[in-house]
N, C-alpha and C positions, 0 to 999 in steps of 0.2 A: 504494500500500500504506500502511496506517496502522498505528501501533503497537498491540500487544496489551497491554491493561492488566489487572492483577489488582485486584479490589476489595479495598481494605484496610478494616479496622474503622473505623467512623465517627469515633472519637476521634482517629484518625491522619490522616484524609483531608486536613486543611489543609496538612500539611507532608511527608507521606510518599507516595511513588509506587513502584509495582512494575510494570515493563513490559519487553516485548521491543521494543526500539526499531526503527523501520522504516528507520533510516539505517545500520544495521549493514552491514558489508561482506560478512558471511557467511563470511569466511576465518578469523575467530577461533573459538575453541572456543564451541560453543553456550552461551548464557548468558541470564540475566534480569538486568536492572539494577534495583537498589533505590536510591531516592533520598530523601534527607532534606535539605531546603533545598539547600545547596551540596555536600553529601557524597554520594558514590556508591560503591556496592559492586556488583561483578559476580559473580554466583553461577552456577557451572557447572551446566548442565542434564544433564551426564553424571555428574559425581562428587558434586555437592551441596556442593562446597568453593568458597570465595572465590578468585577469580582474581587479585586484587591485594591491596592493603592491608586492614587492619582485621580484626576478629574478628566471628564470627556473633553473639556475645552483645551486640554494640553495636546490634543490630536487635531491637526489641521482640518478645517471645514471640508476641503476637497477630499480628504481621505475618509472622513465620516460619511460624505455623500457617496463615495464609491462603495462603502460597506452597506449603506442603506439601499443602494441600487441592486446589491447582490444578496440582500437579506434572505429572501425565499430560497435562493440557490444555496446559500451557506447552511440554512437549516436542513435542506434536503441532503446535502453532501454529508453533514454530520450524521444524520440518520443512516446513510449508506455506509459510512465508515465505522460507526459504532451502533449497530442495530440493537444492542442490549441496553443502550442508554439514549433513547430517542429524545429529541427536543421537546416534543409534546407529551412526555411521560410514557408510561407503559402502553404499548400498542396491543 
């Protein structure tokens, strides 16, 4: 299995990544990981809230828009990668 990546706007591609990592255990709440150099944010695919430190406004608007545009696809991909821990709870 390989990670699922969201394409970020060109001006951010050197330092920003948005992906569902393939090494997740699947026991955590479904989330997408947003990375900027060494910083990481985990965004819940259920609630849209950050799971740990930081604020959403630390993430550029264009990147948040790319995530919002891919929201349904991110949820479906998580369910495909981790069917034992679906976004919408037990199936």
